[in-house]
N, C-alpha and C positions, 0 to 999 in steps of 0.2 A: 447618408451619402448615396446618391441615386447611381446604381451602375457599379459600386464598387463592393467587392466580395469582402465577407466578414474572415477577421483572423481571430481563432477563438484558441485564447492561451490561458483559459479558466483553469482546466485541469486535463490529463491526459486521460481521463474517461470520455472525452468526447470523439475520441478517434472512430471512425467507422470502417467496417469491413472492406478489405480492397477487392477488386474484383477476383483474383485468384483465391483469397478467402472464401468468396461467395461461391465459386466453382466447388470449392471442396465441401462447404455446407450443403450444397445441392447434391452432392454426390453420394452423401455419407448414410452409410449403413444405419439401420436405427432398428430398435426394439424396446420393450418396456424395462425402463431402469429401474424401476421399484421393485421388480422381479431380477433385477438383476442381469437381464437379457438384451441391453444394448450394447452391442459389440464395439462401437465408437467410444462411448462412454469408458467402457471396461479397458479400452486400449489406451486411452487418455490418461485413467488413474493408474495403470501400471506404469506408463513412462515418466508420470508426476513422482510415482514413489520411486523409481529407478533414480531419477534426476537429483533428489533430495537423499537420498541413500536411505530409504525408510522401506519397511516391509509392504505397506498399504497406503492408499490414497482413497478419497472420496470426492466426489463433484461435487460441489453447492452451488447454488444461484447467486452469492453475491460474498465480499469479504466481510461483511457484518454476519453474516451466518457463520462464515468460518471460524471466526473469532468466537462468537457466542457458542456454538456447538462444541467449542473446544473448553471452553471454560465451564461449560456444563460438565463435561467430562472429567476435568481436573480439579474442580472444586465442590464444596459443599454448601449450601446455604448458609450465611452467617461469616462465611471464611472472609479474608481479607486477598487481595490480589495487589501484589505492588507492581508498579506501572512508571515510567517516565513521566515528566512533565508534559503535557499537551498530548498525550496519548490518544490515538483514535478510538480505541475502545472505552474511553473515558469522553472524549468531547464530541465523538460523530456518530456513536450507536444509539442514540435516541433513550439512554438509560438502561440498556440492555443487560450490562452486568447485573443491576439489581434487579431488573423486573423478570429476565430469565434465568439467570445462575443464582440470584439471591446474594451476590458479594458484594462487598464494599470495594472500591478501588483507592488506593493510596499512593498518591506519586510521589517519587523520589527524586533524587538530583536536581541537574538544572538541563532546560531547553531538550529534554527527551533522552540524556544519556546519563547515566551511574555508573557506580563501580560497587564492587563486592562490600566495602565499608559501608557504603549506604545501604545497601541490603541489609547487610548485619544489624546495623543500627536500628534497621525499621522493624525488624522481627519481634512480634509481642512475645512476651513470657507465656510459656505454657502454665496457665493459671485459668481458673474458672473466671474471673473476671473480665478477661480478655478475648476479643474474638481472634480465632486462630490465623496465623499468618500461613497461607497454602500454598500459593504460586507465585511466580514471577513472571512478567511477560515483556518481552522485547519488541520494539518495533525498528523495522531494518528494511528499507530505508525509513526516515522520520520525518512524515509529512509536515509539521508544523514548524521544524527547525530548518526548512527549507531542503527537504531531499537528502539529508547529510546520512552518512554510512556509519554505523556504530562501528567503532573501531574494535576490530577481533581481539587484541590483547586486553581491551576492557571486558569484552565479552566473556573470555575465558576466565577472569576474575570474577565477573557475576556467576558464571554457571558453578565454580569451582564453591563459592559461598553457599548458593542455593542448594547445592546436593548436599553439603556438609551439614546443613540446617533442614534437611530433608524436604525443600521445597519443590513442586513441580514447574516445569519450565514450557512457555510457550512462546512462539517465534510468531508475531504479526508481521509476516513477510509480503504483505501485500505488494510492495517493489522491489520485491529480493533480487530479481535478474537486474535490477539498475544497481544494485550493489554488487552483484557478480560482474558486471560488465566493467563497472567504475574501478574496482580492486582486481579483478583477475582471479579472484578466490572462488573456486567452484562452489554451487548452490548445496551440493552435500556437505561441505565444511561448516558453512553457516547452519546449516540445517541439524548437524550431528548430533550436539547436546539437549535438543529440544523432545520434549515428550508429543508436543504438537507441532507442526511448521505449517504456515498457509503460504500462499501465494496468488495473487489476482492474474486472471488471463485478461481482463476488460480495462486495463490501464495502459503502459507503455507497451505491453505486447499486441494490443490492438484488436482483441475479440470483442465481439459483442457482450458478452454476459459470462461470467461465471469463475469461480474460485476453487482451488484444491487445498484439503487438510491431510497432511502426510502425517505418519505415525508407525508405531508397531501393530501388527494386525488385532491385537487384543484393543489397543486404544481406538483405532479407527472403527471397530465394532459398536464402542461406545457412541462416538462421534455419530455413526448412522443412525443411532436410535434418537440423538439428540435432533439430527436433521428432519426425521419423520416427525417428532415432537412439534418442531417449530413449521413446519410445512413445508419443507425443501424437497419433497420426493418430486421428482420428474418424470414423465413417462417417455415419450420417444425424443429423450434430450441428445441423440445422437447429432443433431443437426448442430447443436451447440457444442458439442465437444468435438467435433471435426474442425471448428473455427479454432478451438484451444490447440488442439493438435498442430495446426498448419502455423499458429502462431508459435508455439514452442520450436518448431523447424525451420521459421522464416524469419522471426523478427524479434529474435534474444540478441543476436550480432548488432544488429542495427540500432539498438538502443545507445550506441555509441555515438550515432549523428545526432540524438536528440541532447546528450550531453553536451556535443561541441557547439549545438545550436544555443543551449543554454549560456554557455562562456560568451559566445556572439553577443548575445543579446545583454547580457551584463556588461560585458565591454562596451557596447554601445549606450546603456544608459547611464554608466560613469561619466561616458564623454559628453552627454547631456546634462549633466550636473546632478545626478541623483544619488543619494546615499544607497549603495549596493551593499549586501551581505558578502563577506568574503566569497571567494570564486568559487561557482556553483560545483559540487562534488558529482551532480547527476544531472536530473532534467529540471531543475526548480530554480528560479531566481526570486529570491525576496529582496524588496527594496522599498525605500521609504519616501513619501510624498508629504507636502506641506498642507494641501488644501484636498483631502481625501474625498468629499463630495464632489468638488471641482473636478478633480482629474477624473473620477468615474464617468462623470456624465460626459467631458470632453471626449475621453476615449470613446465611449458608446457611440456617440455620436458620429464617431468615423469610423465605426461598424469595427473597432478592437476592443475584443472582451477580456478583460484581466479582473480577476477578484481581489476585493481588499481582505486582508486579513485580521482586521481591526483597525482603528483610527491611526492613520498615517502611514499604513505599512501593507504594500501589496504582494500577491506571489502570480507570478507568470510560471506555467509549465508549457515545455517544449515536448512534442509528442509526433507520431508518425503524420500526421494530417497539418503538419506546420513545417515544412522544410524551411531550407534558408532562405530563399528568397521571401519567403512570408515573413521570415525575422526581420530581413532587411527592412521591408516594407512596414513591418509594426513599428521599428524604429523611427521611419520616416514619419509615420502619422505621429507618434508620441513627440517629436521636432516639431509639427506643426502646434501642438497643445503647449508645449513648452514657449514657442513664439507668442503664443497669446498670453504669456505671463501667468500661465496654469503649471504647477509642478508639485 
């Protein structure tokens, strides 16, 4: 459509640095982070550790590397990692657990959620014929379930069972601060029981790149070695760390706007006759369509970008660069699609 701006609801990863964030990046103090000499990276790591109530933190280029470096630290080749159905570590990390950590991923529960009983039932006997069940990972918020928050009471049940059976715990908290804002529960409460806990800067927080792994100092030393092995050492990374610092200081509370816009979008889609998952908990709207390819082509033709999540199912993600007026405009464009008989 000539002269019509693109509205991009594919993911919150599409955000671009704000002018103020760019200024912070340009003014950043930098040094060689591989030598531990970048003051901006060090400051970011200290702030991340404090937010999650951990001794130490490590800045890494991506959420995938954060997860894989953590798994290399918590497991041994041949081990089993328990994860929720549709877990990012299994579905979207290019076989990393098998290729990089050498572990099997066994999914439990439904829709990304599980409880202590399901953890216990999945643990293999301590016998030479079986691969050892070594660790549990929790994804919070959970991507493929539509950005849902892992209930805190169920999490406590999972943790108690895992500890009772000597299992390590990893938190894939890529969108952890969405859970914080949605529930009012501080990040340190969510992260407290985990050996390694991650969060991304480059999703709802709006930074251009980077994630943090947080944990005890001894654990982070091992994660640091894994980062080096995976090629994640960066030199003058302070320019990127400055964006992360700005995001943590200015973009956490505003996630509530994304959540409100997701509810606004969901309500509008329901009015247009779409089957929408229950009211969004955070910044994702999952909805059904009758004609996957037709809906995709018709919305793209109107410069509205929404990703399919399988046949007959789409996910729209609200974010910093999709304010309320764009949500209303998106609904208008979808209304045009419906008027053509495509839904």
